[in-house]
C-alpha positions, 0 to 999 in steps of 0.5 A: 919872600921865599928865596931858592937856591939852585945849584951850579950842578943843577944850572949846569944840567939844564944848560945842557939840556937846553942844548940838546933840545935846541940841537934836536929841534934844528935837525927836525926842521932841517929833515921837515919836507918842503922846509928850505934852508941854505946851505953854501955862504952868499956870494961864492957863486955868480949871477950866473949860477947854475946848472946844478947836477949830483953825481954817484957819491953825493958830491953838488956841482954847479957853474960859475963858482967865484967866476965865470967858466968855472965848475964849482964843488960842493962835497956831500956834506959840506957847507962850502964850494970848492973849484972843480973844473975851469973851462976853456977860455971863453966858455961859460957853462950853463947846465951840468948832467951826470950819464948812469957811467957817471960821466959829466956834461957841461953844455957851454953857451957862449961856444955853442958845446957841450964838454965831458968832464973828466972826474977829477975836474982836469980833463975837459973835452969837446964832446959835441959843437955845432954853429947851429946852436942857439945856445945850449942851454939846459940838457937831460940825460936818457939811461942810453946816454942820449942827451936832449939839450934845449936850445932857446933863441931868445932875441927872435922868443923862439927855440928847439931841442937839440938829440946828441948821442954817439953812434955805433961807428963811435962818433957823436951825432947831434941833431935837430928835432922836429917838433908837431908846433913851434916852440917858444924860448925852450928852457927847462927841460926834463925826461919821465921816469919811462923816458918816453916823454920829454918835459920842455919848459918854454919862458917867455909863455910860462908854460911847460909841454909834455912830448912824446919821443919817435926818434928824432920827432918831438910828437903829440904835443900837450899843454902841461902847466901855464902859469899866470905870471912869474918866469919858469927855468929848471926843472926836473922829475922825481921817480912817480913822473912829478915835475918840480919847476923854478919859478924864478922872481917868485921865489918858489919851487912849483911841485905838478903832477905829470897831467900839470895839477899843482900839488904845492910850492914851496918857498924859498930863501932866495927870490931868483931859483935857475935850477934844481937837482935831486941828491943826498943820501936818499934821492930826496934832497933838492938843491936849488941855485940862487941868482940872488944871492949866488948861493946853494940852497936845499929842501927835503922832499919825499919821493928820489929824482928820476936821476937817482935811479940811474944807481940806486933804484932796485931793478934798473937796467 
């Protein structure tokens, strides 16, 4: 038998090469599109983890950090969240959205209020309140600052949509929108890139509907997609108008064309995704809140989200 002797220098070089290949392989895997990975520790957020939204600086905000009634912040590039804000006593957030001016809005489903939160998280002020809310659930914001909020009634298995906007005299006015059909439990909600179409997910029926916006009226209702099984929760649109819908209990994000054709289903690490938001330095990172485990995971996609264009898309108005 011939004995082969390897020098300590050669062994060291081989080890360095192995480490480098591991790092490169990991980076490639993380950058591969539609492959999700966990980005925050399990248990950071409560069972009510929801409402992800990303600001202009790339920071992610999620409700119910550690306990109900809080907002956590995951700084851009970080792997652990920190406390950002505490809502007034008895309030619990369910959705967060930013407008193009960078203002943070939070839907409080317990106290029937939409708050506006200061940039440092210390100032939490009532933007709009109505006792006629069932419970403001999810929101989307138009380029002009108009908020559209889903408002389900889980006991009656129905729901409605509110339009909230600031009038010319500076007062904030909220109005229930009328529709040409009776809605079920309204949940996930977002706008098309041109702002003319509103997409609304209904949890009880597992349906996504589109409406054309005509003032306070939702007209020309069209069934975009009905799923045969598993509930649907939050949804978002990208710059091409594709819809990303959280399929809670199935553990996937379904990607649909504006016409409702299923493009793909993205498997996740957790089985109970509640909502999602686009972010990252190019708007192509999707963050998903996971009720199962109370953590955030993310994957890369091929187009930026609609809201990313509030700040970064050329030619925005």
